[in-house]
C-alpha positions in Angstrom: 5.1 -12.8 37.2 6.6 -9.4 36.4 8.4 -10.7 33.3 5.3 -12.4 32.0 3.3 -9.1 32.3 6.2 -7.2 30.6 6.2 -9.8 27.8 2.5 -9.4 27.4 2.7 -5.6 27.2 5.5 -5.9 24.7 3.6 -8.3 22.5 0.5 -6.2 22.5 2.5 -3.2 21.6 4.1 -5.1 18.7 0.7 -6.3 17.5 -0.7 -2.8 17.7 2.2 -1.5 15.7 1.7 -4.1 13.0 -2.0 -3.5 12.8 -1.6 0.2 12.1 -0.1 0.7 8.7 2.1 3.7 8.2 1.7 6.0 5.3 4.7 4.4 3.7 3.1 1.0 4.0 -0.1 2.2 2.5 1.9 3.8 -0.4 3.7 0.5 -1.0 0.5 -1.4 -1.1 -1.1 1.1 -3.4 1.8 0.8 -5.9 1.6 -3.0 -5.7 -2.1 -2.8 -6.5 -1.3 -0.4 -9.4 1.2 -3.0 -10.8 -1.3 -5.8 -10.4 -4.0 -3.8 -12.2 -1.5 -2.9 -15.0 -0.6 -6.6 -15.4 -4.3 -7.6 -15.5 -4.9 -4.9 -18.2 -2.0 -6.2 -20.2 -3.0 -9.9 -19.8 -6.6 -9.0 -20.9 -5.3 -6.9 -23.8 -7.4 -3.9 -22.6 -6.8 -0.9 -24.8 -3.6 0.1 -26.5 -0.2 0.0 -24.9 -0.2 3.7 -24.6 -3.6 3.6 -23.0 -2.5 1.0 -20.4 0.6 3.1 -19.7 -1.5 6.2 -19.1 -3.8 4.3 -16.8 -0.9 2.9 -14.9 0.6 6.4 -14.6 -2.7 7.8 -13.3 -2.8 5.0 -10.7 0.8 5.8 -9.5 -0.1 9.6 -9.5 -3.1 8.8 -7.3 -0.9 6.8 -4.9 1.6 9.6 -4.7 -1.0 12.2 -4.1 -2.5 10.2 -1.3 1.0 9.7 0.2 1.9 13.4 0.0 -1.5 14.6 1.3 -1.2 16.6 4.5 -4.4 15.0 5.7 -3.0 11.5 5.7 
């Protein structure tokens, strides 16, 4: 009985840890989204190459600012 309670507590702790993303996880997801958006822009031929690069750079800068924010 004790081992089953201990296993239940451990599994709930693991689930809670997985459900709460860390700032690093959020940064990784933000960068992945920036890459996907950049790929969509390139596929749809939105704007010039320089314009797409600038938009991608702004997306990455936004991710970095959110990651480095002291209020995160």
